C-alpha positions as CSV (number, residue, x, y, z in Angstrom):
1,M,4.5,26.3,169.2
2,T,2.9,23.6,171.4
3,S,-0.4,24.3,173.0
4,I,0.2,22.1,176.0
5,L,2.4,23.4,178.8
6,P,5.2,21.1,180.0
7,T,5.8,20.3,183.7
8,M,8.3,23.2,183.9
9,P,7.2,25.8,181.3
10,T,9.3,28.8,180.4
11,R,8.2,32.4,180.7
12,L,7.7,32.5,176.9
13,Q,5.5,29.4,176.9
14,L,3.4,30.8,179.6
15,V,3.0,34.2,177.8
16,N,2.0,32.5,174.6
17,S,-0.5,30.3,176.4
18,V,-2.1,33.4,177.9
19,L,-2.1,35.1,174.5
20,R,-3.8,32.2,172.8
21,R,-6.6,32.3,175.4
22,L,-7.1,36.0,174.8
23,R,-7.2,35.3,171.0
24,E,-4.0,37.2,170.4
25,P,-1.1,36.1,168.1
26,E,1.8,34.3,169.7
27,V,5.2,35.9,169.9
28,D,8.8,34.7,169.5
29,S,10.0,36.7,172.5
30,V,8.2,38.2,175.5
31,N,9.7,41.6,174.6
32,E,8.4,41.4,171.0
33,N,5.7,44.1,171.5
34,S,4.2,46.2,174.2
35,Y,1.3,43.8,174.8
36,S,3.4,40.7,175.1
37,K,5.6,42.7,177.6
38,L,2.4,43.5,179.6
39,I,1.4,39.8,179.6
40,G,4.9,38.9,180.8
41,D,4.5,41.2,183.8
42,I,1.0,39.8,184.5
43,V,2.5,36.3,184.4
44,N,5.0,37.3,187.1
45,D,2.1,38.9,189.1
46,A,0.2,35.6,188.9
47,K,3.3,33.6,189.8
48,K,3.9,35.6,193.0
49,L,0.3,35.2,194.1
50,V,0.3,31.4,193.5
51,E,3.7,31.0,195.2
52,A,2.4,32.8,198.3
53,A,-0.7,30.6,198.4
54,W,1.0,27.4,199.7
55,D,4.4,26.1,200.7
56,W,5.0,24.3,197.4
57,S,7.2,21.2,197.4
58,A,9.0,22.6,194.4
59,L,10.2,25.6,196.4
60,R,11.4,23.7,199.4
61,T,15.2,23.7,199.9
62,T,17.9,23.8,202.5
63,L,20.2,26.7,203.1
64,T,23.4,26.1,205.2
65,I,25.3,28.2,207.6
66,T,28.8,27.3,208.9
67,T,29.6,29.1,212.1
68,S,32.9,30.4,213.4
69,A,34.0,30.7,217.0
70,G,32.9,34.0,218.6
71,V,30.6,35.1,215.7
72,F,26.8,35.2,216.4
73,N,25.4,37.1,213.3
74,Y,25.3,35.3,209.9
75,I,24.1,35.9,206.4
76,L,21.7,33.3,205.1
77,S,23.1,33.3,201.6
78,D,20.7,33.1,198.6
79,S,17.7,33.7,200.9
80,Q,16.9,37.0,199.2
81,N,14.8,38.0,202.2
82,N,12.1,35.8,200.7
83,I,12.0,32.6,202.8
84,K,9.7,30.9,205.2
85,E,11.6,28.5,207.5
86,L,10.1,25.1,208.1
87,N,12.7,24.0,210.7
88,V,16.3,24.8,211.7
89,I,18.7,22.1,212.7
90,N,22.1,22.2,214.3
91,D,23.4,19.4,212.2
92,T,26.7,19.2,214.1
93,S,25.1,18.8,217.6
94,N,22.0,17.0,216.2
95,H,19.2,19.1,217.7
96,V,16.4,21.3,216.4
97,M,17.0,25.0,217.0
98,T,14.2,27.2,218.4
99,Y,13.1,30.6,217.3
100,Q,13.4,33.4,219.9
101,T,12.4,37.1,219.7
102,Q,14.8,39.9,219.1
103,K,14.0,41.2,222.6
104,W,15.1,37.8,224.0
105,F,18.4,38.0,222.1
106,D,19.0,41.6,223.2
107,E,18.7,40.5,226.8
108,K,21.0,37.5,226.3
109,Y,23.7,39.6,224.5
110,L,23.4,43.0,226.0
111,I,22.2,42.5,229.6
112,E,23.1,39.0,230.8
113,D,26.5,37.3,230.8
114,V,26.9,35.8,227.3
115,V,27.1,32.1,227.1
116,S,29.2,30.3,224.5
117,G,28.6,26.8,223.1
118,S,26.5,25.0,220.5
119,P,23.8,27.2,219.0
120,R,20.3,26.3,220.1
121,Y,18.3,29.4,219.3
122,F,18.0,31.8,216.3
123,T,16.3,35.0,215.4
124,Y,16.1,37.2,212.3
125,N,18.1,40.4,212.3
126,G,17.7,42.5,209.1
127,I,19.1,41.9,205.7
128,E,22.6,42.2,204.1
129,T,23.1,45.4,202.2
130,G,23.7,44.8,198.5
131,T,22.4,41.3,198.3
132,G,19.2,41.5,200.3
133,D,19.9,38.2,201.9
134,T,18.4,37.6,205.4
135,R,20.7,37.9,208.4
136,I,20.2,35.8,211.6
137,D,21.6,35.8,215.1
138,V,22.3,32.5,217.0
139,Y,22.6,31.7,220.7
140,P,24.6,30.6,222.6
141,K,27.5,32.3,220.8
142,P,29.3,29.6,218.8
143,D,32.5,28.3,220.4
144,G,33.5,26.6,217.2
145,V,32.4,25.3,213.8
146,Y,28.8,24.2,213.6
147,T,26.7,23.4,210.5
148,L,23.2,24.9,210.8
149,R,20.6,23.8,208.2
150,F,17.7,26.0,207.4
151,N,14.9,23.9,205.8
152,C,12.7,26.5,204.2
153,V,10.4,27.5,201.4
154,L,12.3,29.9,199.1
155,R,10.1,31.9,196.7
156,N,11.8,32.5,193.3
157,D,12.7,35.7,191.6
158,N,10.6,37.0,188.7
159,L,10.8,35.2,185.5
160,D,13.0,37.7,183.6
161,T,14.0,36.0,180.4
162,D,12.2,34.0,177.7
163,G,13.8,30.8,179.0
164,S,13.2,31.3,182.7
165,Y,11.5,28.2,184.1
166,L,8.4,28.1,186.4
167,Y,8.9,25.5,189.1
168,I,5.5,25.6,190.8
169,P,2.4,24.0,189.2
170,A,1.8,25.8,185.9
171,D,-2.0,25.7,185.5
172,P,-2.9,28.0,188.5
173,V,-0.4,30.5,187.2
174,L,-1.6,30.3,183.7
175,H,-5.3,30.7,184.5
176,L,-4.8,33.4,187.1
177,A,-2.7,35.3,184.5
178,V,-5.6,35.0,182.0
179,A,-8.0,36.3,184.6
180,L,-5.8,39.3,185.4
181,A,-5.2,40.0,181.8
182,A,-8.9,39.8,181.0
183,R,-9.7,42.2,183.8
184,E,-7.1,44.6,182.5
185,R,-8.4,44.5,179.0
186,G,-12.1,44.6,179.9
187,E,-13.4,42.0,177.4
188,T,-12.4,38.6,176.2
189,G,-15.0,37.7,173.6
190,G,-16.9,35.0,175.5
191,T,-15.9,34.3,179.1
192,S,-16.4,36.9,181.8
193,T,-13.6,38.1,184.1
194,A,-15.4,36.6,187.1
195,E,-15.6,33.2,185.4
196,Y,-11.9,33.4,184.6
197,F,-11.1,34.0,188.3
198,A,-13.4,31.2,189.4
199,I,-11.5,28.9,187.0
200,A,-8.2,30.0,188.3
201,D,-9.3,29.4,191.9
202,K,-10.4,25.9,191.0
203,Y,-7.0,25.1,189.4
204,L,-5.2,26.6,192.5
205,A,-7.3,24.5,194.9
206,D,-6.7,21.3,193.0
207,A,-2.9,22.0,192.7
208,I,-2.7,22.7,196.5
209,A,-4.7,19.5,197.3
210,I,-2.3,17.4,195.1
211,D,0.8,19.0,196.6
212,A,-0.5,18.9,200.2
213,A,-0.8,15.1,199.9
214,K,3.0,15.0,200.0
215,H,2.9,16.7,203.4
216,P,-0.2,15.5,205.1
217,E,1.1,16.4,208.6
218,E,1.0,20.1,207.6
219,V,-2.8,20.1,207.0
220,I,-3.7,18.5,210.3
221,F,-5.0,20.9,212.9
222,Y,-4.5,20.2,216.6
223,T,-6.2,21.6,219.6
224,V,-4.0,23.4,222.1
């Protein structure tokens, strides 16, 4: 097995890379023994932490809703209640939609006279039972068919098979997993746990800096 991780490594490749750094034998499957299973879980823990650290380009996608006349609540399919919206666009009417609070929506739908038309506002309203997908409300209540585009960051599910691919930068995940595994085991034969975490932090900072260069407007702070 190669010792160099590809751009999109699999769960098995990540686990074996961690095992090598812990001076453990490589495996042919993550489920081969109890320790490799543990490392597989630790890799997923590291993946979640790294995914949450930055709005990675590799996780950016667009989810689409098509409205129907008279319906104001929709399921954001495939969102898995695990998204961060970047912007929401009414692609049919060509305008950016604005977030409003649930209280604002309650007033519009339950107290005031309901207005129908092209949706301009949205809010989150629970999840869909069974799928866990996010539900949203829109206002005004649609009077026809409109295409709404949710540009968002969508964090991925756990890597659950040997061949599951990692889409975010691999080095931060790998080195954070090594640090977590070293802390769990208590010794690594040379490098301290604190040093492993410092190495992981450096890889994460470098990866964020590289990815942030693709979105420079998002790291500029403005006075208000």
